[in-house]
N, C-alpha and C positions, 0 to 999 in steps of 0.2 A: 764580232762571234759571241755567243751565248756567255754564260759561267763557266758551264759545261762542255763546251765547243770543241775544244780537243780530245776530251774524253768521248762524247756522242760521234765523232767522225772516226776515232777508232773503233766504238762498238759496232757502227751502223757499216763499216767495212773490215771485218776483223779478218786475220790470216788463221789465228788459232782460236777455237772455241772448246769449253769444257763444261759437259751437263754434269751437276753434282745430285746424286740421291735418285734418279731416275730407276721405277723398277718395273716388274713385269706384272705386278697388283695395278699399276696405272699403263699397262700396256705399251712402254717404256715409248711413252707420248712424247718426249722432247728428243731422245735418241732418234725416233722413226720421224720425227717433224724433220731432222737436218741432215736426213739422209742425202739429200740434194745440195747439200753445202760444196761449196769450190774448196774449203779451207781445209785444214788440219781439225778431226774432231775428236775428242777426249771423253770417255767418261771416269766419272769419281764413284767409286762404289766398294765400300767394306764387306759387304753383307755376302758371304760367300756361295750361298744357293744362289744368286742373282748371276754372277760372273760369267757362267756358260753362256746363258743368255744374250749376255751383253753381248760376246766376243763371236758368237752365233749371228748377230747383227752386222760383225764386220767393224766393231768397235774397240779400241784400244780402251783397258779399263787401266787403273792406277788407284792407290790407295789413298791419294790425298793430292789438292792442287800444287802443292810443294814438291812431289815428284814428278809432276810434267816438267821434262827437260827442256822447255823453250817459252818464250812470252806466253802468256793468255790473253789475249784480246777482249773475250768476252765471256761471261758465266752464267748459267742458269743456274738456280737453287731451286731443287726441288724437295727440302728433305722436312721432316716437325720441325714446328714452332720454334720449341726449344735448345734445337741445335743451330740456326741460325744467326747465334752471336759466335759460336768458333767456326765456322764455314766463313763466316766476312773477315775473322781475323788472317784467316790463311789468304783470302784474297788481298786484304790490305798488303800481307808480309809479299804476296806474289807480283803487287802491284798491277794488279790487273785495270782493263779498260773502263770496264762497268759490269755491274753485275744485277741480273733481273731476279727477284724474289718472288717465284711464281708461287711459295707457302703461304697460305692464309693464315687466319686466326689471330690476327691483330684486334687496333683499335674497331675493327667493323664488327665484330663480335660483343663487343661492349663489357668484358669481363676486365678484372682486375691483373690477370698477368697478360693479356694480349697487348695492354695499355702499356705494361711495365717492359715488354721485349720489344715494341713497337720504339719505347723511348731507347732503349738500349742501341738496337738498331742505327737510329739517329745518330745516336752520340759517337758510337765506332765510326760511322760514315765521314762525319766531321771532324774526327782526330785522326783520322787518318788521310783523309782528302779521297775519299771512295765514292765514286757515283754509283748512287743504288737506286736501282727504278723498280718501282713496288713500295710494298709488297701485295700481294693477292694481286696479280695481274701476269699479262700473256708475254709482256716482254717487246723486242724489236724484231721488226721484219724488214730483209732488203732482199725482196724476190730476184732482182738480177745476179743475185750471188747466190741463190738457194737459202738464204738465211730465214728459214720458216719457222712459224711458232705454234705450228699443226700442221698433223700428218695430210696430206693432200693438196697442200694448197700449189695454184700455179706458179712456177720458179722460173725463171731463166729469161733471156733478152723479150720472150714474146707478151709474158706476164708485167714486164716493169711498165715503169712511167714517167708521167710529171706530177703527180699528182702525193704530196706528203699527208699522212693521218695522225693526229693523235686522240688517244681515246682513254675514256675510264673503263671503259667495258671492253674484257677479252673478247666475248663472244660478237660484238660490233665489229671490233678491228679485225677479226678472223672473218667475217662474213664477208666485210667489204673488200679485203685481200682477193676472196674468191669469186665474189660478185663482181669486182670490177672488170678485170679482164674479158670477161665473158659479156659486159655491157659496152666495151669499146673504151675504160676509163682503166688506165695502166697506174700501178701504185708503185711509186718509187721507193719510198721507205714509211714504214708505220709503226707507233710504239703504242701497245697498251700499258698504261703506267698505274693501273689501281688507286691505291691509297697514295700512292704521289707524296711519301713523307722527306726525301730528298729532291730528287727532280720533276719540279710540277709543270702542270700545263705551259707555265710560262716559258719555262727552260726549252722545252721542245719547242713551242713555237718560235722562240729566238732563235734556235737552231737552224729551223724549216727556214726563217726569213732571209739565212743568207747562204744557205743551200743552192749551188748553181743547177740542181739537177732537178729543182722544185719550181714550179708555174702556180701550183692551185694547192693552197691549205686546207684541210677539212678536219672537222674535230666534234667529236662525241665528249661532253662535258656535264659531269654532275656537280661539280662546286670548286673553287679554288681556294688556294689557302693564303695568298696576298692579292687582292681584288685591287688593289691599285698597281701593283707589279703587272698585274695580267693585262690592266685595260692599258698600263703605258707600252708595253711591248705590244700588244693588237694595235693599237696607234701607231707604232712606228712600222708595222708590217705592212697593213693593209696599203698605204701608197704606193709599195713595190709588185705586193702580189696578192690577190683577193683572196679572202678568207670565210670561209664557209663554217657556221658556229651550228650545232644541232644539241640543244641543250636537254638532258634529263631531269625532272624534276621540278615542273614548273607548276604541278598541281601539288593540293595538299597531299594526296595518296601518295603522289610522287616523291616529295620532300620526305615521306618515311622512309620510301625503299631505298632512295638512295644513301642516307646512312648506314642501312643495314649492308648495303651493296659495297661502298668504299670510304665508308665513315665521312665523306665529304658534308659540309655544311650547307643547307639550302641557300638560293640567292633568291630573294621577291622577284616575281617574273614582271613586274614593272621594271625597276631597278635595272635587272638583267637585258632587257629589252631595249632600254634607254641608253646603256653601254654600248650594246652592238651597233646602234644607230650611228650614236657618237664617235665611235671608232671607225666606222667606214666599214665593218665586216658585215656579212649576210648572213640572217637567220634561216634555218632549214627548220623543219618538222619531221623529217622520217630520212631512213635513209636510201628512198626511194630519191627524195627528193634533192638529197645530196647528191647522189651520182648524176643524176640528172642534170643537176648547176654545174658539178664540176666540169663535165661532159661540154656542156655549152660555153662555158669559160676556158676550157681549153681550144676550142673548134671557130667559136663564132667571131666576125668582124667586132672590133671595140664600138660600138653604137650605144649613144647615151639618151637616144629617142625611145618614146613608148609607144608612139603610132604606128598599128598591124594594118598589113593588107592580108586578108584572108580568102583561101581557097577550099571549096568543098564540092562533092559531087552533086548531092542533093540537097532539098531542100530543110530536111528537118538537120542534118548534120552541120549545115550553114548556122542555124541558130546555134545551136549547141557550143559550137566553136567559137561563134562571138559571146554567149554568154560567158563561157571559160576564161577567154581571155580580160572581160572587161571585170570579172570577178576576181582575179589575179589581179589587179590594179593596172591592166594595158588598156588602151584607147583603140577604139575601133573605126576611124574617120569615115568621112566619106571620101572619095578620091578627087583630084582636080577637075576642071572641067576639058582638060588637054586630054586627060587618060579617057574618060569617056567617050572623046571622040575616036580614042584611037578602038575603043573596045565596040563603039556601034559597027566599025567597019565588019567585024567579023564574027562577034558573040550571037548563041543562038539563045534567043530570048525566050522561045517557047522553051517551057521546061526549065525555065533558066531566069538568071537576075544577077544584073553586074552592078551593084549599087557598091559593095563592101559589107558583109562578105559576097563574094563571086561564087553564085550559084552555077558551077561550069561544067556539071557531067555532059549535058548535052554539047557543047559547044568542044571538051578536048575529047571526046567518045570516053568517057571514065578513067581517063589517062593515057588511053591508047592513041590519040591524035597527039604524036610529038610535036607537029609542027604549031599546034593552037596552043599548047602548052605552054611551049616557047615562047610564045607573041602573050600571053598571060603576063607570065612572069617577068617578061622584060616592060610590060606597061608599068607594073607593080614596082619594079627595079629603078623606074625613072619619073616615078611619082613624089613629087616635094613634102608631098603630104605623106609620104608611109616611111617606118624606120624600121620594121622588121615585119618577115614573110614568115607562113604557116600554110600547109595543104594537108589536109586529110584525103587521104588518098581511097577512102571509101573500100576498105580491103574486104568488107563483109560480102559486099556484093561483087567484089571482084576476084578473090582470093582461087575461085574455081579453074577460073579462067587462067591466071598467072602460071597455075599448077600442071593445068593441061598445054598452056604454051609461054615455057619460061623465057621464050625469047621474047615476047612481047614485055614482059616485068624488066630484063635486060635491059632493052630500049628505053623505058619509061626510068630505070635509074640512070642509065648513061645522059639523059636529057637534064634531070633534076642535079646530075652531080657537075656537068658542064657551068650549067648556072651557078652554082652554089658557089662553083671555082674561081669564077670571076665577080661575082656580086660584093659590092661593100654592106651590103644590106644579110643579115641572118635569115637563114631559110630553115625553119622546122619542118620535118615530116611527121604526119602521124598516120602511123599504122597499127591495127589491131584488129581481127577478126575472131572473137571471145569463141566460136564455136572449133575456131582450128587454133588453138594455142602454139603448137609445137613450129605448123607452118607459118604461124604469123612469126614466130622469134626468127626463123630462118630467115625470111625477108628482110626483117629488121637487121637482122647481120649484114646480109648481101647489100643495102642500102649503106651501113656503118662501114663496111669496107670499102667502099667509094669516098670515103669521108663525108657524109651526112648526119646532119643530127637527125638523129630520127628518135618518135616517142611512141610509148605504148596508147597516149590518150591528150586529148586537148588541154587539160588542166594541167598536165605534166607539162608538157609543150610549153603553155604561158607561164607557167613558175619559171622555167628553166631561162625562157628570154629576159623574164622580170628581171631575174638575177642578173645577168648581163647587163641590162639597161640601168638597174640602180649602181652596180659596181662604178659603171664607166661615168654615169653621173655623177655620183660622188667624187671621184677622181679628177672632175672638172668641175667641181665646187659649182653642180646644179642644184645640190641639195643641201 
């Protein structure tokens, strides 16, 4: 258990939450965010002009934390920075589980008063044994309990999942919690920790390492206060759970930006990449790649190989998918002689090719011949030269027909899902028709509901499968 494990467990599973200082001028951000909270919610506000509007939201307001008649598990503080020490003193007297300081204006703005107040906050927390998250952050989220840090976040069992996220950006954290469930990646727990003056990245990583509900950990990191401790915790975590690391500030301009954002000290890019590689973590460069890799790590069979068997509907896309997989660091080998013998029995070579990639549109009638599609997949599944599979459905050419005859797409989805369920090799499905973005999203969601790994593009599919292979190769001691 991490050094703050008991208090984090209490904060992530609270029964009573209090918001201090939320005001109408901020559109009652926190009180609205917590409307779906399953437990008891209090407001602490002394401004008489604000109280009627707070009570109109259905929230009980009290003049101080000490006036709350029950234990308080989690507190959000949204007051001017000069008031923060007084509120923290009340939190300590109340013995709350954890405190999020939404309040900003500390060391990240670079003035003497901000640095002094931040030091005061750290001293109060240490003396009182108080868990402080932040300052300058959005705090914690547990969607299954409706514990949200922004209005409109998905909540309830449909939004929850097995990915935990820790981030030094509130916007990235909120965006991930909103996007994730819509893209098949449920977020079980998340924390935006900003400046991280008391609880740092290593503390949250250590907590998620032993959290029984977490299967994949993802992070957006700008800087760490104790590099050795972070590395040690990361190295302890990766044998048990994959960790995806998205590093901000790897460029010179990015280094300047992160200091003004969270006062984090930059880490040289080469040092960071070396640390990630040695610890067995997986670097990602964007939120798209983070979500894709998380989805693949949750759903794909644990394979360590990098050899891909590829199917496309026409010649140009077959070249593009091959280039994408090779550029990502995967391999696209020739198939075995036995596979070519099996393919020769039914593959339509006029307008097609079956070397690898398989230019198979004529053979499978652009995906509408389920029998031949199943035969192609079986050949690749049985080939000892192949570890990973991907198919580009050629949506630009087929989407109008899918729309006119949805039963044809359902049959295609069923065939792919049946294969994926029984195969020991991961299958990535690529579907995008750029001229029909809404319809493309609908068909991707249909595939995702069948449990299929579905991607917008070949490069994204390749990077996600590479993450699966890289993690399991590292665990197996192959790299």
